[in-house]
N, CA, C and O atoms as a GROMACS GRO file, in nm:
protein
  600
    1MET      N    1  10.041  10.869  10.022
    1MET     CA    2  10.194  10.949   9.985
    1MET      C    3  10.292  10.881   9.959
    1MET      O    4  10.306  10.779  10.028
    2ASP      N    5  10.375  10.903   9.875
    2ASP     CA    6  10.529  10.841   9.837
    2ASP      C    7  10.624  10.944   9.907
    2ASP      O    8  10.576  11.055   9.888
    3LEU      N    9  10.736  10.952   9.979
    3LEU     CA   10  10.838  11.020  10.012
    3LEU      C   11  10.942  10.969   9.959
    3LEU      O   12  10.977  10.857   9.996
    4ILE      N   13  11.001  11.027   9.878
    4ILE     CA   14  11.116  10.963   9.839
    4ILE      C   15  11.258  11.067   9.879
    4ILE      O   16  11.282  11.180   9.837
    5LEU      N   17  11.317  11.005   9.947
    5LEU     CA   18  11.478  11.082  10.070
    5LEU      C   19  11.593  11.048   9.947
    5LEU      O   20  11.620  10.930   9.924
    6TRP      N   21  11.661  11.166   9.864
    6TRP     CA   22  11.753  11.141   9.778
    6TRP      C   23  11.872  11.225   9.848
    6TRP      O   24  11.845  11.345   9.851
    7ARG      N   25  11.981  11.198   9.898
    7ARG     CA   26  12.097  11.273   9.974
    7ARG      C   27  12.168  11.288   9.847
    7ARG      O   28  12.198  11.214   9.753
    8HIS      N   29  12.184  11.429   9.883
    8HIS     CA   30  12.325  11.520   9.781
    8HIS      C   31  12.442  11.387   9.728
    8HIS      O   32  12.461  11.294   9.806
    9ALA      N   33  12.488  11.388   9.641
    9ALA     CA   34  12.624  11.330   9.558
    9ALA      C   35  12.676  11.382   9.650
    9ALA      O   36  12.653  11.473   9.729
   10GLU      N   37  12.793  11.274   9.618
   10GLU     CA   38  12.925  11.335   9.698
   10GLU      C   39  12.978  11.476   9.633
   10GLU      O   40  12.964  11.501   9.513
   11ALA      N   41  13.047  11.576   9.740
   11ALA     CA   42  13.082  11.714   9.758
   11ALA      C   43  13.219  11.738   9.776
   11ALA      O   44  13.291  11.649   9.822
   12GLU      N   45  13.264  11.846   9.747
   12GLU     CA   46  13.423  11.857   9.817
   12GLU      C   47  13.388  11.917   9.949
   12GLU      O   48  13.285  11.956  10.004
   13ASP      N   49  13.506  11.909   9.975
   13ASP     CA   50  13.498  11.953  10.131
   13ASP      C   51  13.530  12.111  10.128
   13ASP      O   52  13.548  12.181  10.028
   14GLY      N   53  13.532  12.157  10.295
   14GLY     CA   54  13.544  12.318  10.242
   14GLY      C   55  13.460  12.411  10.324
   14GLY      O   56  13.369  12.367  10.393
   15LEU      N   57  13.488  12.539  10.318
   15LEU     CA   58  13.403  12.630  10.375
   15LEU      C   59  13.342  12.701  10.280
   15LEU      O   60  13.381  12.661  10.170
   16PRO      N   61  13.247  12.806  10.269
   16PRO     CA   62  13.161  12.800  10.352
   16PRO      C   63  13.081  12.640  10.311
   16PRO      O   64  13.082  12.591  10.199
   17ASP      N   65  13.007  12.572  10.445
   17ASP     CA   66  12.942  12.459  10.436
   17ASP      C   67  12.847  12.459  10.264
   17ASP      O   68  12.855  12.390  10.162
   18SER      N   69  12.756  12.588  10.312
   18SER     CA   70  12.679  12.591  10.190
   18SER      C   71  12.721  12.611  10.046
   18SER      O   72  12.640  12.590   9.956
   19ALA      N   73  12.838  12.649  10.021
   19ALA     CA   74  12.865  12.651   9.868
   19ALA      C   75  12.946  12.522   9.851
   19ALA      O   76  12.996  12.529   9.738
   20ARG      N   77  12.971  12.442   9.892
   20ARG     CA   78  13.056  12.297   9.889
   20ARG      C   79  12.983  12.267   9.720
   20ARG      O   80  12.865  12.288   9.691
   21GLU      N   81  13.070  12.224   9.644
   21GLU     CA   82  12.993  12.175   9.544
   21GLU      C   83  12.999  12.040   9.463
   21GLU      O   84  13.122  12.041   9.457
   22LEU      N   85  12.976  11.958   9.417
   22LEU     CA   86  12.995  11.809   9.326
   22LEU      C   87  13.096  11.819   9.305
   22LEU      O   88  13.149  11.924   9.270
   23THR      N   89  13.165  11.686   9.325
   23THR     CA   90  13.300  11.636   9.268
   23THR      C   91  13.239  11.587   9.149
   23THR      O   92  13.119  11.578   9.123
   24GLY      N   93  13.360  11.550   9.067
   24GLY     CA   94  13.349  11.468   8.920
   24GLY      C   95  13.267  11.337   8.990
   24GLY      O   96  13.160  11.311   8.936
   25LYS      N   97  13.297  11.275   9.072
   25LYS     CA   98  13.250  11.163   9.100
   25LYS      C   99  13.086  11.171   9.112
   25LYS      O  100  12.996  11.108   9.058
   26GLY      N  101  13.092  11.286   9.217
   26GLY     CA  102  12.945  11.337   9.262
   26GLY      C  103  12.878  11.356   9.146
   26GLY      O  104  12.779  11.284   9.134
   27TRP      N  105  12.904  11.439   9.047
   27TRP     CA  106  12.812  11.491   8.936
   27TRP      C  107  12.795  11.326   8.867
   27TRP      O  108  12.685  11.314   8.813
   28LYS      N  109  12.876  11.209   8.859
   28LYS     CA  110  12.820  11.105   8.800
   28LYS      C  111  12.723  11.034   8.873
   28LYS      O  112  12.627  10.986   8.812
   29GLN      N  113  12.736  11.021   9.011
   29GLN     CA  114  12.636  10.984   9.116
   29GLN      C  115  12.492  11.050   9.102
   29GLN      O  116  12.386  10.990   9.117
   30ALA      N  117  12.505  11.179   9.072
   30ALA     CA  118  12.372  11.249   9.040
   30ALA      C  119  12.323  11.230   8.935
   30ALA      O  120  12.201  11.232   8.949
   31ARG      N  121  12.365  11.204   8.780
   31ARG     CA  122  12.322  11.209   8.670
   31ARG      C  123  12.275  11.036   8.667
   31ARG      O  124  12.166  11.006   8.618
   32SER      N  125  12.345  10.954   8.711
   32SER     CA  126  12.315  10.826   8.709
   32SER      C  127  12.194  10.788   8.804
   32SER      O  128  12.123  10.703   8.750
   33MET      N  129  12.143  10.833   8.949
   33MET     CA  130  12.051  10.866   9.000
   33MET      C  131  11.957  10.904   8.958
   33MET      O  132  11.851  10.846   8.981
   34ALA      N  133  11.964  11.038   8.869
   34ALA     CA  134  11.850  11.090   8.795
   34ALA      C  135  11.789  11.003   8.681
   34ALA      O  136  11.669  11.001   8.657
   35ALA      N  137  11.883  10.932   8.613
   35ALA     CA  138  11.856  10.886   8.515
   35ALA      C  139  11.754  10.722   8.531
   35ALA      O  140  11.675  10.671   8.452
   36TRP      N  141  11.794  10.683   8.652
   36TRP     CA  142  11.693  10.580   8.745
   36TRP      C  143  11.571  10.626   8.788
   36TRP      O  144  11.473  10.552   8.781
   37LEU      N  145  11.562  10.743   8.833
   37LEU     CA  146  11.440  10.793   8.886
   37LEU      C  147  11.364  10.822   8.748
   37LEU      O  148  11.268  10.749   8.728
   38GLU      N  149  11.395  10.929   8.640
   38GLU     CA  150  11.344  10.953   8.566
   38GLU      C  151  11.231  10.885   8.501
   38GLU      O  152  11.135  10.959   8.481
   39PRO      N  153  11.217  10.752   8.460
   39PRO     CA  154  11.102  10.659   8.422
   39PRO      C  155  11.035  10.598   8.546
   39PRO      O  156  10.939  10.522   8.535
   40ARG      N  157  11.086  10.632   8.660
   40ARG     CA  158  10.982  10.583   8.757
   40ARG      C  159  10.901  10.693   8.861
   40ARG      O  160  10.812  10.654   8.937
   41LEU      N  161  10.938  10.812   8.854
   41LEU     CA  162  10.856  10.920   8.900
   41LEU      C  163  10.775  10.975   8.819
   41LEU      O  164  10.802  11.018   8.707
   42PRO      N  165  10.654  10.975   8.882
   42PRO     CA  166  10.534  11.051   8.832
   42PRO      C  167  10.575  11.183   8.762
   42PRO      O  168  10.668  11.242   8.818
   43LYS      N  169  10.523  11.243   8.651
   43LYS     CA  170  10.532  11.377   8.618
   43LYS      C  171  10.483  11.493   8.703
   43LYS      O  172  10.527  11.606   8.685
   44ASP      N  173  10.381  11.462   8.804
   44ASP     CA  174  10.343  11.574   8.899
   44ASP      C  175  10.410  11.554   9.027
   44ASP      O  176  10.352  11.602   9.125
   45ALA      N  177  10.520  11.491   9.047
   45ALA     CA  178  10.644  11.481   9.197
   45ALA      C  179  10.692  11.618   9.178
   45ALA      O  180  10.740  11.674   9.079
   46ARG      N  181  10.660  11.664   9.320
   46ARG     CA  182  10.703  11.758   9.370
   46ARG      C  183  10.846  11.752   9.437
   46ARG      O  184  10.856  11.665   9.524
   47ILE      N  185  10.946  11.818   9.416
   47ILE     CA  186  11.077  11.837   9.436
   47ILE      C  187  11.119  11.947   9.500
   47ILE      O  188  11.126  12.060   9.453
   48ILE      N  189  11.152  11.904   9.629
   48ILE     CA  190  11.185  12.016   9.708
   48ILE      C  191  11.348  11.979   9.787
   48ILE      O  192  11.377  11.886   9.861
   49VAL      N  193  11.433  12.092   9.735
   49VAL     CA  194  11.547  12.092   9.748
   49VAL      C  195  11.644  12.187   9.870
   49VAL      O  196  11.619  12.307   9.880
   50SER      N  197  11.711  12.147   9.925
   50SER     CA  198  11.810  12.232  10.048
   50SER      C  199  11.852  12.345   9.960
   50SER      O  200  11.867  12.320   9.840
   51PRO      N  201  11.871  12.461  10.002
   51PRO     CA  202  11.949  12.547   9.916
   51PRO      C  203  12.122  12.561   9.898
   51PRO      O  204  12.196  12.635   9.832
   52ALA      N  205  12.142  12.453   9.989
   52ALA     CA  206  12.310  12.427   9.977
   52ALA      C  207  12.345  12.423   9.841
   52ALA      O  208  12.255  12.369   9.775
   53GLN      N  209  12.456  12.466   9.762
   53GLN     CA  210  12.472  12.428   9.639
   53GLN      C  211  12.495  12.284   9.582
   53GLN      O  212  12.471  12.257   9.464
   54ARG      N  213  12.548  12.186   9.682
   54ARG     CA  214  12.571  12.023   9.668
   54ARG      C  215  12.399  11.969   9.596
   54ARG      O  216  12.368  11.914   9.490
   55THR      N  217  12.326  12.016   9.704
   55THR     CA  218  12.176  11.931   9.655
   55THR      C  219  12.126  11.987   9.565
   55THR      O  220  12.042  11.923   9.502
   56GLN      N  221  12.167  12.173   9.508
   56GLN     CA  222  12.102  12.200   9.418
   56GLN      C  223  12.184  12.154   9.293
   56GLN      O  224  12.118  12.161   9.190
   57GLN      N  225  12.287  12.116   9.281
   57GLN     CA  226  12.335  12.047   9.168
   57GLN      C  227  12.286  11.902   9.132
   57GLN      O  228  12.253  11.853   9.024
   58THR      N  229  12.296  11.839   9.285
   58THR     CA  230  12.237  11.704   9.261
   58THR      C  231  12.102  11.712   9.200
   58THR      O  232  12.068  11.645   9.102
   59ALA      N  233  12.022  11.804   9.266
   59ALA     CA  234  11.851  11.799   9.169
   59ALA      C  235  11.873  11.830   9.005
   59ALA      O  236  11.828  11.765   8.911
   60SER      N  237  11.957  11.951   9.003
   60SER     CA  238  11.946  11.942   8.873
   60SER      C  239  11.994  11.876   8.766
   60SER      O  240  11.974  11.922   8.654
   61ALA      N  241  12.059  11.766   8.783
   61ALA     CA  242  12.076  11.646   8.733
   61ALA      C  243  11.946  11.585   8.688
   61ALA      O  244  11.926  11.525   8.582
   62PHE      N  245  11.889  11.602   8.753
   62PHE     CA  246  11.714  11.559   8.734
   62PHE      C  247  11.666  11.632   8.673
   62PHE      O  248  11.613  11.580   8.574
   63CYS      N  249  11.648  11.799   8.685
   63CYS     CA  250  11.532  11.855   8.642
   63CYS      C  251  11.569  12.027   8.696
   63CYS      O  252  11.634  12.059   8.795
   64ASN      N  253  11.520  12.097   8.617
   64ASN     CA  254  11.578  12.261   8.666
   64ASN      C  255  11.400  12.312   8.736
   64ASN      O  256  11.388  12.430   8.771
   65THR      N  257  11.289  12.224   8.748
   65THR     CA  258  11.154  12.236   8.808
   65THR      C  259  11.170  12.189   8.947
   65THR      O  260  11.114  12.082   8.971
   66PHE      N  261  11.234  12.245   9.044
   66PHE     CA  262  11.210  12.219   9.173
   66PHE      C  263  11.208  12.367   9.265
   66PHE      O  264  11.246  12.481   9.235
   67GLU      N  265  11.153  12.316   9.379
   67GLU     CA  266  11.132  12.407   9.474
   67GLU      C  267  11.303  12.405   9.584
   67GLU      O  268  11.367  12.308   9.625
   68THR      N  269  11.332  12.561   9.602
   68THR     CA  270  11.432  12.531   9.692
   68THR      C  271  11.346  12.574   9.829
   68THR      O  272  11.266  12.667   9.821
   69VAL      N  273  11.366  12.494   9.970
   69VAL     CA  274  11.283  12.501  10.045
   69VAL      C  275  11.390  12.483  10.162
   69VAL      O  276  11.459  12.384  10.186
   70ARG      N  277  11.383  12.619  10.235
   70ARG     CA  278  11.502  12.631  10.356
   70ARG      C  279  11.482  12.517  10.488
   70ARG      O  280  11.570  12.476  10.564
   71GLU      N  281  11.375  12.490  10.486
   71GLU     CA  282  11.345  12.376  10.592
   71GLU      C  283  11.377  12.244  10.587
   71GLU      O  284  11.372  12.159  10.676
   72VAL      N  285  11.422  12.235  10.438
   72VAL     CA  286  11.514  12.073  10.436
   72VAL      C  287  11.652  12.102  10.412
   72VAL      O  288  11.723  12.024  10.347
   73GLY      N  289  11.697  12.218  10.464
   73GLY     CA  290  11.863  12.265  10.453
   73GLY      C  291  11.945  12.208  10.554
   73GLY      O  292  11.894  12.134  10.638
   74VAL      N  293  12.075  12.235  10.556
   74VAL     CA  294  12.184  12.172  10.642
   74VAL      C  295  12.110  12.219  10.767
   74VAL      O  296  12.043  12.322  10.775
   75GLY      N  297  12.132  12.128  10.864
   75GLY     CA  298  12.095  12.176  11.005
   75GLY      C  299  11.950  12.144  11.016
   75GLY      O  300  11.896  12.146  11.126
   76ALA      N  301  11.878  12.114  10.903
   76ALA     CA  302  11.702  12.085  10.933
   76ALA      C  303  11.682  11.982  11.064
   76ALA      O  304  11.779  11.932  11.121
   77SER      N  305  11.557  11.961  11.101
   77SER     CA  306  11.546  11.873  11.192
   77SER      C  307  11.461  11.774  11.101
   77SER      O  308  11.446  11.813  10.986
   78ALA      N  309  11.414  11.674  11.130
   78ALA     CA  310  11.325  11.539  11.088
   78ALA      C  311  11.177  11.579  11.062
   78ALA      O  312  11.093  11.538  10.982
   79ARG      N  313  11.177  11.689  11.172
   79ARG     CA  314  11.003  11.746  11.213
   79ARG      C  315  11.029  11.828  11.099
   79ARG      O  316  10.969  11.786  11.001
   80ASP      N  317  11.094  11.925  11.080
   80ASP     CA  318  11.126  12.024  10.976
   80ASP      C  319  11.075  11.993  10.808
   80ASP      O  320  10.996  12.057  10.738
   81VAL      N  321  11.154  11.868  10.778
   81VAL     CA  322  11.146  11.803  10.678
   81VAL      C  323  11.001  11.742  10.641
   81VAL      O  324  10.942  11.760  10.534
   82LEU      N  325  10.966  11.683  10.727
   82LEU     CA  326  10.819  11.605  10.753
   82LEU      C  327  10.706  11.747  10.732
   82LEU      O  328  10.603  11.758  10.664
   83ALA      N  329  10.752  11.811  10.789
   83ALA     CA  330  10.648  11.949  10.775
   83ALA      C  331  10.664  11.998  10.644
   83ALA      O  332  10.561  12.044  10.597
   84ALA      N  333  10.755  12.002  10.579
   84ALA     CA  334  10.749  12.082  10.450
   84ALA      C  335  10.726  11.976  10.370
   84ALA      O  336  10.712  12.025  10.258
   85THR      N  337  10.714  11.849  10.364
   85THR     CA  338  10.645  11.765  10.262
   85THR      C  339  10.536  11.716  10.302
   85THR      O  340  10.510  11.610  10.243
   86GLY      N  341  10.439  11.756  10.397
   86GLY     CA  342  10.326  11.751  10.416
   86GLY      C  343  10.300  11.593  10.429
   86GLY      O  344  10.205  11.544  10.368
   87TRP      N  345  10.382  11.515  10.507
   87TRP     CA  346  10.397  11.379  10.557
   87TRP      C  347  10.324  11.360  10.674
   87TRP      O  348  10.361  11.437  10.763
   88PRO      N  349  10.204  11.260  10.719
   88PRO     CA  350  10.192  11.171  10.560
   88PRO      C  351  10.055  11.199  10.478
   88PRO      O  352  10.000  11.125  10.396
   89ALA      N  353  10.013  11.332  10.526
   89ALA     CA  354   9.860  11.293  10.459
   89ALA      C  355   9.872  11.371  10.327
   89ALA      O  356   9.773  11.369  10.253
   90ALA      N  357   9.990  11.444  10.284
   90ALA     CA  358   9.986  11.482  10.122
   90ALA      C  359   9.970  11.402  10.025
   90ALA      O  360  10.010  11.288  10.054
   91ASN      N  361   9.924  11.414   9.910
   91ASN     CA  362   9.898  11.318   9.809
   91ASN      C  363   9.994  11.341   9.726
   91ASN      O  364  10.058  11.446   9.724
   92GLY      N  365  10.015  11.224   9.634
   92GLY     CA  366  10.098  11.227   9.530
   92GLY      C  367  10.271  11.148   9.607
   92GLY      O  368  10.300  11.057   9.685
   93THR      N  369  10.338  11.244   9.529
   93THR     CA  370  10.486  11.180   9.545
   93THR      C  371  10.565  11.330   9.562
   93THR      O  372  10.550  11.426   9.486
   94VAL      N  373  10.665  11.325   9.698
   94VAL     CA  374  10.744  11.444   9.726
   94VAL      C  375  10.879  11.377   9.719
   94VAL      O  376  10.902  11.265   9.764
   95VAL      N  377  10.966  11.456   9.657
   95VAL     CA  378  11.115  11.428   9.654
   95VAL      C  379  11.168  11.513   9.767
   95VAL      O  380  11.113  11.620   9.794
   96VAL      N  381  11.279  11.464   9.837
   96VAL     CA  382  11.370  11.552   9.902
   96VAL      C  383  11.500  11.544   9.877
   96VAL      O  384  11.567  11.442   9.890
   97VAL      N  385  11.535  11.642   9.844
   97VAL     CA  386  11.707  11.637   9.792
   97VAL      C  387  11.755  11.698   9.934
   97VAL      O  388  11.722  11.814   9.958
   98GLY      N  389  11.822  11.638  10.018
   98GLY     CA  390  11.888  11.687  10.122
   98GLY      C  391  12.031  11.633  10.181
   98GLY      O  392  12.121  11.590  10.109
   99HIS      N  393  12.038  11.642  10.347
   99HIS     CA  394  12.149  11.617  10.402
   99HIS      C  395  12.137  11.508  10.521
   99HIS      O  396  12.033  11.478  10.579
  100GLN      N  397  12.265  11.458  10.546
  100GLN     CA  398  12.268  11.373  10.667
  100GLN      C  399  12.292  11.453  10.770
  100GLN      O  400  12.352  11.546  10.715
  101PRO      N  401  12.283  11.487  10.911
  101PRO     CA  402  12.223  11.363  10.934
  101PRO      C  403  12.072  11.337  10.899
  101PRO      O  404  12.019  11.228  10.878
  102THR      N  405  12.004  11.481  10.897
  102THR     CA  406  11.901  11.465  10.878
  102THR      C  407  11.789  11.385  10.796
  102THR      O  408  11.673  11.370  10.835
  103LEU      N  409  11.836  11.341  10.691
  103LEU     CA  410  11.751  11.250  10.613
  103LEU      C  411  11.722  11.115  10.680
  103LEU      O  412  11.614  11.056  10.676
  104GLY      N  413  11.843  11.071  10.747
  104GLY     CA  414  11.858  10.933  10.789
  104GLY      C  415  11.770  10.919  10.904
  104GLY      O  416  11.711  10.812  10.921
  105GLU      N  417  11.750  11.055  11.016
  105GLU     CA  418  11.701  11.071  11.075
  105GLU      C  419  11.510  11.100  11.083
  105GLU      O  420  11.424  11.113  11.171
  106VAL      N  421  11.517  11.098  10.920
  106VAL     CA  422  11.370  11.128  10.897
  106VAL      C  423  11.296  11.024  10.866
  106VAL      O  424  11.175  11.013  10.889
  107ALA      N  425  11.408  10.896  10.779
  107ALA     CA  426  11.386  10.753  10.765
  107ALA      C  427  11.337  10.716  10.896
  107ALA      O  428  11.217  10.727  10.918
  108ALA      N  429  11.386  10.689  10.953
  108ALA     CA  430  11.404  10.639  11.116
  108ALA      C  431  11.279  10.673  11.182
  108ALA      O  432  11.200  10.591  11.228
  109LEU      N  433  11.265  10.815  11.183
  109LEU     CA  434  11.097  10.851  11.236
  109LEU      C  435  10.982  10.791  11.159
  109LEU      O  436  10.899  10.721  11.216
  110VAL      N  437  10.978  10.813  11.044
  110VAL     CA  438  10.875  10.740  10.970
  110VAL      C  439  10.866  10.607  10.979
  110VAL      O  440  10.752  10.565  10.999
  111LEU      N  441  10.971  10.511  10.968
  111LEU     CA  442  10.964  10.361  10.954
  111LEU      C  443  10.967  10.310  11.100
  111LEU      O  444  10.939  10.196  11.136
  112SER      N  445  10.997  10.394  11.165
  112SER     CA  446  10.999  10.315  11.322
  112SER      C  447  10.936  10.382  11.422
  112SER      O  448  10.929  10.326  11.531
  113GLY      N  449  10.887  10.498  11.406
  113GLY     CA  450  10.839  10.591  11.520
  113GLY      C  451  10.931  10.657  11.603
  113GLY      O  452  10.879  10.728  11.689
  114GLU      N  453  11.089  10.650  11.601
  114GLU     CA  454  11.168  10.689  11.674
  114GLU      C  455  11.296  10.767  11.625
  114GLU      O  456  11.374  10.694  11.564
  115LEU      N  457  11.327  10.868  11.634
  115LEU     CA  458  11.455  10.948  11.599
  115LEU      C  459  11.558  10.869  11.634
  115LEU      O  460  11.592  10.843  11.750
  116ALA      N  461  11.618  10.825  11.518
  116ALA     CA  462  11.769  10.779  11.545
  116ALA      C  463  11.824  10.811  11.425
  116ALA      O  464  11.772  10.878  11.336
  117GLY      N  465  11.969  10.741  11.428
  117GLY     CA  466  12.100  10.832  11.304
  117GLY      C  467  12.118  10.718  11.247
  117GLY      O  468  12.208  10.637  11.266
  118TRP      N  469  12.024  10.715  11.172
  118TRP     CA  470  12.016  10.593  11.036
  118TRP      C  471  12.103  10.662  10.906
  118TRP      O  472  12.078  10.775  10.865
  119ASN      N  473  12.193  10.588  10.857
  119ASN     CA  474  12.276  10.619  10.741
  119ASN      C  475  12.243  10.619  10.636
  119ASN      O  476  12.232  10.512  10.576
  120ILE      N  477  12.207  10.777  10.553
  120ILE     CA  478  12.192  10.729  10.376
  120ILE      C  479  12.327  10.780  10.325
  120ILE      O  480  12.383  10.889  10.340
  121LYS      N  481  12.363  10.662  10.257
  121LYS     CA  482  12.439  10.668  10.177
  121LYS      C  483  12.454  10.808  10.085
  121LYS      O  484  12.350  10.862  10.048
  122LYS      N  485  12.595  10.875  10.044
  122LYS     CA  486  12.569  10.997   9.937
  122LYS      C  487  12.553  10.921   9.815
  122LYS      O  488  12.608  10.824   9.762
  123GLY      N  489  12.409  11.038   9.776
  123GLY     CA  490  12.397  11.009   9.639
  123GLY      C  491  12.253  10.881   9.625
  123GLY      O  492  12.188  10.836   9.530
  124SER      N  493  12.251  10.861   9.753
  124SER     CA  494  12.146  10.731   9.746
  124SER      C  495  11.996  10.770   9.774
  124SER      O  496  11.965  10.876   9.829
  125VAL      N  497  11.898  10.665   9.727
  125VAL     CA  498  11.739  10.683   9.750
  125VAL      C  499  11.708  10.635   9.814
  125VAL      O  500  11.745  10.518   9.809
  126TRP      N  501  11.626  10.665   9.917
  126TRP     CA  502  11.514  10.577  10.033
  126TRP      C  503  11.416  10.635   9.971
  126TRP      O  504  11.413  10.756   9.945
  127TRP      N  505  11.298  10.526   9.935
  127TRP     CA  506  11.143  10.521   9.884
  127TRP      C  507  11.057  10.483   9.988
  127TRP      O  508  11.060  10.371  10.040
  128ILE      N  509  10.981  10.573  10.020
  128ILE     CA  510  10.907  10.514  10.123
  128ILE      C  511  10.770  10.588  10.117
  128ILE      O  512  10.761  10.710  10.112
  129SER      N  513  10.640  10.479  10.119
  129SER     CA  514  10.482  10.476  10.097
  129SER      C  515  10.436  10.494  10.213
  129SER      O  516  10.480  10.445  10.317
  130ARG      N  517  10.351  10.561  10.201
  130ARG     CA  518  10.206  10.536  10.304
  130ARG      C  519  10.054  10.511  10.249
  130ARG      O  520   9.985  10.580  10.174
  131LYS      N  521  10.039  10.447  10.283
  131LYS     CA  522   9.893  10.394  10.212
  131LYS      C  523   9.789  10.360  10.290
  131LYS      O  524   9.826  10.367  10.408
  132GLU      N  525   9.656  10.319  10.279
  132GLU     CA  526   9.568  10.256  10.375
  132GLU      C  527   9.556  10.113  10.294
  132GLU      O  528   9.569  10.095  10.172
  133LYS      N  529   9.530  10.029  10.385
  133LYS     CA  530   9.536   9.911  10.330
  133LYS      C  531   9.430   9.814  10.400
  133LYS      O  532   9.497   9.736  10.468
  134SER      N  533   9.293   9.786  10.413
  134SER     CA  534   9.205   9.699  10.494
  134SER      C  535   9.187   9.814  10.594
  134SER      O  536   9.174   9.777  10.711
  135GLY      N  537   9.185   9.932  10.575
  135GLY     CA  538   9.140  10.075  10.710
  135GLY      C  539   9.276  10.047  10.777
  135GLY      O  540   9.262  10.092  10.891
  136VAL      N  541   9.357  10.013  10.769
  136VAL     CA  542   9.492  10.048  10.836
  136VAL      C  543   9.593  10.135  10.773
  136VAL      O  544   9.644  10.109  10.664
  137GLU      N  545   9.619  10.235  10.841
  137GLU     CA  546   9.729  10.320  10.774
  137GLU      C  547   9.881  10.244  10.744
  137GLU      O  548   9.930  10.200  10.848
  138GLU      N  549   9.948  10.225  10.647
  138GLU     CA  550  10.082  10.150  10.688
  138GLU      C  551  10.160  10.206  10.603
  138GLU      O  552  10.116  10.262  10.502
  139THR      N  553  10.307  10.196  10.637
  139THR     CA  554  10.410  10.271  10.598
  139THR      C  555  10.528  10.184  10.562
  139THR      O  556  10.591  10.129  10.653
  140VAL      N  557  10.560  10.168  10.447
  140VAL     CA  558  10.618  10.074  10.400
  140VAL      C  559  10.744  10.113  10.305
  140VAL      O  560  10.726  10.176  10.201
  141LEU      N  561  10.883  10.069  10.349
  141LEU     CA  562  10.999  10.126  10.287
  141LEU      C  563  10.988  10.016  10.157
  141LEU      O  564  10.998   9.894  10.161
  142ARG      N  565  10.966  10.099  10.047
  142ARG     CA  566  10.984  10.041   9.897
  142ARG      C  567  11.105   9.983   9.843
  142ARG      O  568  11.118   9.874   9.789
  143LEU      N  569  11.212  10.092   9.871
  143LEU     CA  570  11.316  10.061   9.813
  143LEU      C  571  11.427  10.146   9.843
  143LEU      O  572  11.399  10.265   9.858
  144VAL      N  573  11.549  10.112   9.855
  144VAL     CA  574  11.695  10.208   9.908
  144VAL      C  575  11.782  10.145   9.760
  144VAL      O  576  11.773  10.038   9.700
  145ILE      N  577  11.836  10.225   9.748
  145ILE     CA  578  11.962  10.264   9.616
  145ILE      C  579  12.016  10.344   9.621
  145ILE      O  580  11.977  10.458   9.645
  146SER      N  581  12.165  10.293   9.590
  146SER     CA  582  12.232  10.353   9.600
  146SER      C  583  12.335  10.356   9.463
  146SER      O  584  12.354  10.252   9.400
  147PRO      N  585  12.400  10.488   9.422
  147PRO     CA  586  12.463  10.510   9.278
  147PRO      C  587  12.566  10.376   9.252
  147PRO      O  588  12.588  10.342   9.136
  148ASP      N  589  12.610  10.324   9.334
  148ASP     CA  590  12.737  10.193   9.303
  148ASP      C  591  12.631  10.099   9.276
  148ASP      O  592  12.672   9.983   9.268
  149MET      N  593  12.507  10.115   9.258
  149MET     CA  594  12.387   9.994   9.240
  149MET      C  595  12.324   9.967   9.096
  149MET      O  596  12.256   9.875   9.050
  150LEU      N  597  12.366  10.067   9.050
  150LEU     CA  598  12.336  10.107   8.917
  150LEU      C  599  12.430  10.082   8.801
  150LEU      O  600  12.400  10.118   8.687
   0.00000   0.00000   0.00000
């Protein structure tokens, strides 16, 4: 299984939190990351997105065929996100477009086995793979990339 954690791009401040929209810079971040992802993702990748406006907009820079999943929304736990993705047993690739601190906690949990407050920059992608090698399950951090690297 490949698990791709994509933090929403830069958003406006304000309330209600769920209605915050991407800034001009955020739209640019989302489009550049979407352009980078497009040739790399399998066509059958499952894309699950928080209901918050800023995550919906980030995902829409990539495609319009994604699932809105409350379990990856603002305030979700790392375990909620992993359950929604089917980690580690699901087949294929799952992209989660979500929020901090949850995505950082997901990365910490799957890579170290411990909940920790790892930081994922706005608009960034962390690509994590789970594979069997010589009869042993391995979790590998394949890539970390942020919009400012593109």
